[in-house]
N, C-alpha and C positions, 0 to 999 in steps of 0.2 A: 216423647217428641214425635210430632207428626212428620211423615215422610216429605210432604211438600214444603213444610217449614224448613226442614233440613236442606232440601234442594235449593230453596231461595238463598239460604245462608251460604251454601256451597257455591252457588252462582255468583253471589256478591264477592266472596273471597277470590274466586277465579277471575272475575272481571277486572279486578285491580292488577292482575298479572298479565293481561293481554297487551300487546303492543298497540301503539296509536293507530297504525295502519292495519285494520282488521278485514280488509276487503277480500284477501286471498287466503284466509285461514281455512284449513280443511277440518273435517270433523275429527280426524285423528289428532290434529294439533290441539283442538279444543279439548278433546278427551285427555290429552297429556296435561293440559293446564288444570283440569279438574283433579286429576291424580295428584298434581303438585300441591293443590290447595288442601287435600286430605292430609298429605304428609306434613304440611305446615301446621295444621291443627294438632297433629300428633306431637310435633315438636313443642307446640304451645302448652300441651298438657304436662310435658316433662319440665318445661320452664316454670309453670305455675307451682309444681311441687317443690322445685328448688327455691323459688321465692318464698314459699310458705315456710320451708325449713329455715331460711335466713331470717324471716320475720320473727319466728318463734325464738331463735337464738338471741336476737337483739332484745326481745321482750324479757327473756330470762336474765340477760346481763343487766337490764334496767332494774329488775327486781333485786338482784344481788347488790347493786349500787344503793338502792333505797334502804336496804338493811344496814349497810356499812355507814350510811349517812343519816341514820335514824334520829340523831340529835337535831338535825335541821329539818323541822317538820314540813316546811314549804317545799324544800328540795325533794324530800322523800315523796311527798304527794305528787309532785310533777313527774318524778321517775315512775311511780306506780301508774299514773295516767298514761304515760308514754307506753309502758308495758302493755296495758290493756288495749290501747289502740293498735299496737303492733300485733298482738294476739288476734284481734278482730280481723286485721288484714290477712293474717295467716289463714284464718278460718275461711275467709272469702276465696283465697287462692286455692285451698284444698277443695272447696265446693266447685270451683271452676275445673280443677283437674279431674274431679270425679264425674263431672258432666261431659267432658270432652270425649272420653272413650265411647260413650253411647253415640255421640255425634259421629265419630269416626266410623263406628260399626254401621250405623244407618247410611252414612254417606257412601259406603262401599256397596250398598244394595243396588241392583240393576235399575229398579224403579226410580230411586232417588237420583242416580247418576243420569238417567235418561231425561228426567224433567229438568235437571240443572243444565244439561246440554241444550235442551230445547229452548230454555230461556236465553242462554248465552247466544245461541245461533240467531234467535229472533233479534236480540239487541244488535248483533253484528250486522245482520242483513237489513235492518230497519233503522239504523242509527240516525240517518238524516231526518226521517219523518218524526222519530221520537224526540230528537233534539229540537226540532222546529216546534213541536207541541209544547215542550217544556219552556222554551224561550218565550213563547207567547204567554205562558202562565206566570212567568217570573215578573215581579214588580221591583224595579230599581236594582236588579241583580243581573249579572251575566253568567250564563251556564258554566262556561269554562273557568270561571273564577271561584266557583263553589268548592268547598272541601271535596276531595275526590270520593270519599265515602258517601256523602250526601248526594252527589251527582250520580253515582252509580246506583244507589238505592232508588232514586227517582227514575232512572232509565229502566231498571228492572221492573218497577211498578207499572210504568206506561206500557212496556212490552207485554206484560201479563194481561192488562186490561184490554188493550187495543187488539192484540193479535192472538192471544191464547185463551180468551174467553173466560178468564177468572173473574168472579164477582168483585165489583168495585170495593165493597165494604171489607172483604177479606184482604184484598191487596193493600188498601190503605192501612188497615190495622197491622198487617205484617211489616209494612215499610216502617211504620212508627216504632215497632219493636226492634227492628234491625238497627235503626239509628240510635236508639237508646242503648243498645249493646256496644256499638262500634264507634259512635261519633261523640260529639260534645254534649254537654248537659242539656242545652236548649234546642239542639238540632231537630228533635222530634216534632216540636211545634212548627218549625220552619217547613220541614218536609210535609207535614200534614196540611199546612196552609197551601203550599204549592200544588199538591195533588188535588185538593178541593177546588182550587181555581181552574186547574186543567180539566177537571170533570165538569165544572160549570160551563166552561167555554165549549166543551165537547157537546153538551146538551143544547147549548144555544145554537151551535153550528148545525146540529141535527134538526132542530126545530125550524131554522131558517131554510134548510134544504128541503124539508118536507113541505113547508109553506110555498116555496118557489115551485116545487113539482105540482102541488095541488092547484096553484094558480095557472100553471101552464096547461094542465088538463082541463080546467074550467074554461079557459080561453079557447081551447080547441073545440070543446063541446058547444060553446056559444057561437062559434063562427058559422055564419049562414052558409048554406050549401049553394053552390053555383049551378047545380044541376036543375033542370026544369022540373 
């Protein structure tokens, strides 16, 4: 796992725990939120292992039932299929539980925590500008009515692009991966589309500003001198 990828994920998990009024949050309070997010991930690892154990037990019970009801081929087939599905879910849960300790370890590193705090601070300090940019990019949607995970990912992405100088391609790709992990099945397409529109509008505004500035310079140069 890359440190900045972990920092983004940590910032996302922390952002969901911030109060609505973030104007007066100190760096110490933000740091406490980050620590709480790391603890939440640790708890999630334990929960994943417990879920895996439960899924495996259910799968085993289904297999026993299929043996006892072997005369009914259809029922036995269904029970075996359920057992396989439960076992697959258990494997996925174990995979998540094995991945999380690495996340927690990296999230405790100074470099990771520092960048997560930098992203959070930027989102808090620039919330109005970030939300205005996202609102302009949304088509037939209201920012505050988006699922909170999608909204938070979008805010983090704009903060990195506009104020932290992270390359656009990196940010968009990372935002897509975050919503794939934490949001609904099709959310990554929506988030990708909104960020693409935001970047297009940003380029258009920059081009218009440059054109206006060039025109002003040319007008000044072309103005005849009143001196003899």
